[in-house]
N, C-alpha and C positions, 0 to 999 in steps of 0.2 A: 504493500500500500504506500509506504514511504517513497519507494522508487518511482511509482506512478505519479505521485504528487510532484516530485522533483522534475520529472520529464514534462509535466504540464506547465510548471512554472518556467522551465527553460524555454519551452515553445512559445509561451506568452511573451517572455522577454525578447526572444528573437523576432516575434511579430512586431512588437512595439519599436524595436530598433530599426527594423526594415521600413516600417511606416514613417518613422522619424527621418530616416535617411532619404526616403522617397520625397517627403515633403520639402527637404532641403534642396531638391533639384528644380523646383518650380518657384520662380521669383517674379513678382510684380516689380515695378520701378521702385516703389517705396521699400519693398522687402529687400531688394538688391542694395539699396542705400544702407538700410539698417545692418544687413549682413556685412557690408564692407566696413561700416563703422566699428565692427567688433573683430574683423578678421584680416583687414588689410595690414600688411607688415609695417608700413609707415605709421599707421595709427597705433599699432602695438608698441612700436619703439617710442612714440610720443607718450603713451601710457606709462611705459617703464621709466622714461625720463621724469615724469611727474612723481612717480613713486620714489625715485631716487632723490628728487628735491625735498620730499617730505622726510625722508630718512636723514638727509643732510641737515635739515632744519632741526630735527630732534637731536642729532649729534652736536650741533652748535649750541643748542639750548642746554644740554647736559654739562657743558663746560663750566658754567657758573653755578651749578648745583653741587651739593656736598659730594666729595669724592672720598671713599673709604676703601682702604686696602689692608690686607693682613699678610703676615709673613711667618714662616715656620722653618726653623733650621735645626739640623742634627748633624754633629760631626763625631766621627770615630777616628782618633789619631792612632793609626797602625804603628807608626814609629814617631813619637812626638819629638819636636825640636827641643834641643837642650842648650842651656847656657853654661859656660865654663866660668866658675867663680873661685877666687883664692880660698884655700882651706883656712878659715878664720880660727878654727880650733887649734891648728898647728901653724901659727903665723910664719915661722921660720923654715918650714919644711919645703917651701917652694912648690907644693903640689896644688892641684885644682880639684874642685868638686863639681860634678855634673848635676845640674838642676833642670828638670823638665819645665819647658816654657808654658805648657798648658796641660790641663787634666786629660786623661785618656778619652773621655767622652764628654761632650757638651751639648746643651739644648738651649734654643732661644725661640721665643714667640713674641710677636708684636702686632700692634694695630696702629695705623696712622690715618688721619683724615685731614682734609683741607676744603676750603670753600672760598669762592670769590665774594668779597664784600662790596668792592667798588672797582669797576673797570668800564670806562666809557666805550672802549672798542668792543667789549662783550655786548653791551646794550645795542650799539649800532649794528653789530653783526647779527643779532637776533632780528632786528627790524629788516635788514637786508635779506635774511633768510626767509622771512615771511613774504616779502615782496617777490623773491625768486620763486617761491612755491606758487604764488598766484600767476606769475609769468609762465611757468611750466604748464599750469592748468589751461591758460589761454593758448599756449602753443599746441596743446593736445586738441583743443576745440578747433583751432585753425587747421590743423592737419585733417580732422574729420570733415570740415567743410570742403577742403580741397579734394579729398577723396570722394565725397558725395558729388561734387561737380564733375570729376573725371568719370565716375560710374554713370552718371546721367548722360554725359556725352556719348560714352561707349554704348549704353543701352539704346539711345536714340539711333545711333549709327547702325546697330544690328537690326532693329525693326524696320528701318528705311530700306536696308539692303534686302531683307527678306520680303518686303512688300514689292520691291523692284523685281525680285526673282519670280514672284507670282505673276506679275504683269508680263515679263519676258516669256514665261512658260505658256501663258495664255496666248500671247502673240505668235509664238512658234506653232502652237496647235492650230490657230486660225490660218496661218500662212501655209502650213502643210495641207490643210483642207483645200485651200485655194489652189495649191500646187497639184493636188490630186484631180480637182475639177478641170484645171487647165490642161493637164496631160490627156484627160478624156477628150477635151475639145481639139487638142492637137491631133489626136488619133483619128478624129472624125474630119479633120481638115478645116476646122473653124478657127484655129489659132496657129500662129507661127511657132517654130521651135524656140525662137528667141524669147518669147513670152515665158515659156517654161524655164528656160535657163536663167532669166532675170529673177524670177521668183525663187528658184533654187539658191541663187547667189544671196538673195536677201535672207532666206532661211538660214543658210550657213553662217552669215555674218551675225545674225541674231543669236544663233546657238553659241558662237564664240563669245559674244557679249554675256550670255547666260553663264558660261563656264567661268569667265573672269569675275562676274558678280558673285557667284557661289564661293569662289576662292576668297574674295574680299569679305564676304559674310563670315566665313570660317575664321579668318584672321581677326575680324572685329570681335567675334565671340570669344576667341582666346584672349584678346586684349581686355574684354569685359571681365573675364574670369580673373585675370591678373589684378585688375583694379579692385575687384571684390575680395581678393584673397581666397578665391575658390579654386579647388584642384583643377588644373588645366586639362587633365585627361578624363575628368568625370563629365558625364552629359549634363546639360543644363537646359531648362525650358523657361522661356520668357512669356509670362501670361498676358502682359500688356501688348497691344498691337498698334497698328498705324493710326487708329482713331485716337489713341491716347496722345500721340505726338501732335496730331492736328488740334486736339482740344487744349493741350498745354501751351501751344505756341502763341495763341491769341490771348493777350492779357490787357484788359483795359487800364489797369493801374500803371502800366508802362506807357501806353498811348496817351494817357491823361496826365502823366507826370510833368511837373513844372520845374523850371530852373529855380534853384535856391531852396528847394524843399528837403534837400538831402542833409540829414544829421550825421556828419562825418564821425562823430564821437561813438556812434553805434557800430562802426566797422571794426572787425576783429584786428585788422592790421594796425589801426590807430590805437586800440587798447594795448596791443603788444608794445607799440612804441612808447606809450605812456608808462607802462611798467618798466621799460628799459631806461627811460629818463629818470624815473624814481630810483631804480637800482644804481645808476651812475651817481645820482645826487647822494644817496646813502653811502656809496663807496667813498665819495669825497669826505663826507662827515666822519666815516670810519677812519680815514687817514688822518683827519684832524685830531680825533680822540686818542690817537697813538702818542700824542704829546702830553696827555694828561696822566697824572699818577694813578696807580692801581694798588689796591689793598686786598690781601688775602689772609685768612686765618687758618692756622694749622694746629694739630695736636698729635702727639705720639705717646704710646705706652708700650713698654717691653717687659718681658718676664723671662728670666734665664735660669739655668740649672747646670750642674756638672757632677761627675762621679770620678773618684780616684781608683775605683775597682775595675780593672780591665775585664774581669770575669763576669761582672754584673753591670752592664752599661746603664747609664742614666735612663730613667723611666722603667727599667726592668729589675732594679735591685733595691735594697733597703738603705744602703749607705749613700744617699743622694743629698745634695745641697741645692736648694732653690732660693732664689732671691729676686726682689723687685728690681728690674733694670732701670726704672725711672719713668717719669711722666713729664712731658713737655707740652705746654700750651703757649702759643705766641701769634704774632702778627708779622706779616711781611709787606713792607711798603716799597714799591718800585717807582722811582721818580726819574723820568727821562730828562736829561740835562742838555746834552749836545750830541748831534748826529752828523755833523759836517754837511748840513743841507740835505741829507738823505730824506728825512721826513717831510721837509718843505717841498722838495722836488716831487715826491710821491703825491702830496696834497695838491700841488699845482697841476700835475698831470691828470689826476682824478677830476679836478674842476674843469679842465679842458675837455675831457671825455664827456662830462655832463653837458656842457654847452654844445658839443658836437652832436649829441643825440637829440638835443632840443631842435637843432637845425634840421636834422634828418626827420624828426617827427613832423615839422612844418612842411617839409618836402613831400612826405607821404600824404598828408592831409590835402595839400593842393593838387597832388597827382590824382587822388581819389575823386576830388571835385571835378577835375577835367574828365576823368574816366566816366563819371556819372553822366555828365552832359553828352559825351561822345556816344555812350551806350544808348541813351535815349534817342539820339539822332540816328544812329545805325539801326536801331530797332524800327523806328518809324519808316526809314527809307526801305529797309528790307520788307516791312509789312506792305508797303505800296508795291514793291516789286513782286511780292507773292500774289497780290490781287491780279496783277497783269499776267503772271504765270498761270494762275488758275483759269483766266479767260483764254489764254493761248492754248492751254491744255484742252479745254472744252472745244475750242475751235478746231484744233488738230484732230481730236476724236471725231468730230462731226465730218471733217474732210476725209478722214480715213474710212469711216463707215460709208460715206457717199461714194467714194472711189471704188470700194469693194463691190457695191451694187452695180456701178457703171461698168466695172471690169467684167462682172458676171454677165452683164447684158451686151458686152462687146463694144461699149461706147468709148472706152479708153484702152491704152495698151498697158503692158506690164510695168514699163518705166514709171508712168504716172502713179500706178498702184504702189510700187515699192518706194517711190519718193514720198508718198503720203504716209507710209509706215515709218519711214525714217524721220519725217517731221514730227510724228506723234511721239516717237521714242526720245527725240531731242527735247521736245516740250515737256515730257514727263521727267527727264533727267534734270532739266532746269528747275522744275517745280520741286523735286526732291531736294536739290542742293539749296534752293532758297529757303525751303521749310526748315532744313537742318541748320542753316546759318541763322535763321530767326530764332530757333531754339537755343543756339549758343549765345546770342545776344540776351535772351531772357535769363539764361543761367548766369551770365555775367552781371546783369542788373540785380538779380536776386542775391548773388554773393556779395555785391557791394553794399546793398541795403539791408543785409542780415536777414534775408527772407528764406534762405536755403535751409 
C-alpha cells in the first residue's frame, strides 16, 4: 500500500512539473517582460550588485559598533630556554647555574573589546553607504527597464515576421493556383508560354523571399529568447499576435503630448545621476572629516596559568598556579596634524568630482528634454506615414485583386499581373516597417516618461 501511494505521489509531481514546464513555453508580451525581469542575466547581475551594496553597507555600519574578540593560548615547552647565572652560593667557584626561563606548560585566556565613540569619517561613510544602496536599487530598476524595452522590440519583430510569413504563404498559394490555370490555358492555346514563365518566375522569387523571412523569424526568436533569459534550444510560443502590435502602436497620449509637459525628474537616468551627485558630495564630506579627531574606547582582560610539573600539564594536574593577568580600560584619541597636503588634495579632488557630476546631470536632463521632443515629433511623423501606408496597402490589394480577375479573363498579360503582386508585397513591407518603427518610437517615449 505504501509503495502504491509513493508511485501516485511521484506521478502527480511529474504531472505538475510537466504542466508547469509547458506553461513556461507560452508567453504573452507582458508575460515575456515579467519572465525577462527575473531571468535575464543582466538583471540578475544588477540584483547581485544591489545585494552586494546592502552587504557593504552592513559591513561599514558594523565598524562603529562594539567589537569583541577572545583569545586562548596553551604552550608546552618541550625543551625550555635556560639562562646561565653565576652560582651565588659559591661566589668564588666561577661556575654557573642553569635556570629555566619559563615553566614547562603555560595557559592564557583573554577578552578584548573596542568601540568607536567619535569618528566623522565613520558617520559620513554610513551616509554614503546608504546612498550607494539606493543607487544600486535604481541601477537594478534601470536594467529591468532596458531589458523590458529590448524584449518588447524583439517580441514585436517576431510577430511582424510571422505575420509576413502568413501573407507570403498565402501569396504563393494564390500564385501557384494562377500558374496552374495559366498552364491549362497555354495547353489549350489561349495563353503564350511567356505568361506561364513570368508567373513561375514570380512564384520562385516569392518563395525565396519566404525562405529568407523564415530565417529572419528564427533568428529574431532566438534573439527574443536571449533577451528573456530563456533557453535558446527550448521551443517557445508567443500568444500575442499582429493585432496586439497594431493596437499598441496607436496611442493618443503621445499624439496629444505637449512640449514642456515632461517631468524630467521622473526619469530613471536622472534619478541615477542625482544619486551619483549625492555620492560624490558625500565623498567630499568624507575626505573633509578625515581631518577631524577620532575617539575610540577599549578594554582588555586576561587570565593566565602555569605548571612546573612536566608530567601533569596545566589544566590537567593538581599543582597549577592561576592568576589574574590584568584588566585595562582606556580611550584612544587620534588627532590628524599634518599630511603634507595629502588630505587637502584628496578633499579638492572629491569636490571637483562632485561639480563634474552636477554638470553631467544637467547634460543628461537637457538631453532627455530634447529626446522627449524628438520622440514626439518622430512618432507623429511616423503615424502620418503609417496612414499613407495603410491607404497604399489597400490600394495595392485592390489593384492586385482586379488584375487577377482581368488576367483570368484574358484582358491583361502576365507582366501586369506579376507587377501588381510585386507592388502589393512592397506596400505590405513598407506598412510592416512603418508599424514597427512607430512601435519603437512608442517604446522610447514610454521609457523616457517612466511608463514602461
